[in-house]
C-alpha positions, 0 to 999 in steps of 0.5 A: 398728588404723587411725587415720584423720586428718581435719581439721574445720571446713574443706574444705581439708586444710591448714586446720581442726582435725585429729582422729584417728579410730578407727572400731573401738576395741572392746576398747581400754582407756582407757589404750590410747586415751590412749596412741594419742591421745598418739602421734597428737598432735592435740588430740583423737582419737575412738574408736568403742568400740561400733557399731550401723551399722544404726541408726547409733548409736555409742558415742564417747570422746574423748581429748586427748594428756594426758586424756580429754574428755567431749565434743569438737565438731571430732572429732564433725564429723570422725567424722561425715563419715568415717562418712557417706563409708562408710555414706552420709549421714543422721542419726547418734547419738553416745553420749558421756560428756556425753550423746547428741549428734545429728548430721546429715550431708548434701551441700552442693555437692560437699562433705560437711557435718555438724551436731551438736546439743549437750546443753542449754547453760547459762552464768553469770558467773565468780567474780571470783577465778577470773577474776583467776587466768585473766587473770594466766595469760593475761597479760591485764588487765581493761582489755583486755576488751570490757565489752559481754560479761561473763566467764562460764563456759559449758557445752555438753557441757564447760565453757569460760571466755568472755572477750571481747577489746576488739580484734582486736589483743589477740586476735592477741597470745596468749602465755600461761603454759601451766603457770599456765593449766593449773593454773587450768583444772584447778582450776575444771574448764574444758576451754578458754578461749574468747577471742573478738572481735566483728567484727559481730553475726553474725561472731566471731573466736575462739582457744581455749587448751587446756593441760589437754589438753596442747595450746597452742591449738585451731584450731577448737573445736566444743564451745566454739562450742556453749557460746558459743551458750548464752552469747549466749542467756544474755545475751539477745543476740538473735542466733540464727545466727552464724559463728565464725572460728578458727585464722587466727592459727595458719595453719589457718583454720576456719569454724564455723556456729552456730545456737541452738535454742529453747526448750531452749538446745541449740546446733547447730554445722555444718562440713565435714571432709576427710581429711588428706594424710599424708606 
């Protein structure tokens, strides 16, 4: 079994969010896929358990080192680029646990790009007690939140807690209680906590703790970006296209291009991906 290693939302092998990809996972059990993902050690590994190359339709499952995840954006982008390199550019359909994800691949300049369209998004204010638990685990206070962005739980295939930092300095200083946050997230069904800071109406910076997957932090989180599009739409923010900068504080800068599709609230998330240079 060959495990490819690509990094998504970048054109630099040293940036972005690494993902494992198994293009032929037919016959693997969930336990075997989880073991492979744990050995690879990235935040997610994508497994193609069924392939229809002629119609470009694929059954995809995603595994973090410690759990299966219903949908993963960066592994979707990475897998789409890997398939485009082998099958040619064009549309793809990924059948995931969260639903069918349409992906378009193409060339921009000398680079391959992929754009996923999420399932319909939704967003609602988080319960006050759950917010207090999350802030305690993060070691944040309510005074450090940007009051222009109310805390929500937002869905774009999986659920994410949305918290806005009042300053870039607060976002940069991330030293949370891993076990406490994992416990809170597991009880409330959150996949990541999407911490963000607004630089401008069209540019946001984000960090995504991912302890439920056994990972301290994601350098680029396409699923959270999709949910974030739904969050801004629910706030009637008015912005239809924006960029998320992530991974900078980890030394793996990433860029996610996001647009909100009307009228059903699906979000499009775009980025590049490249094969990693493995010693």
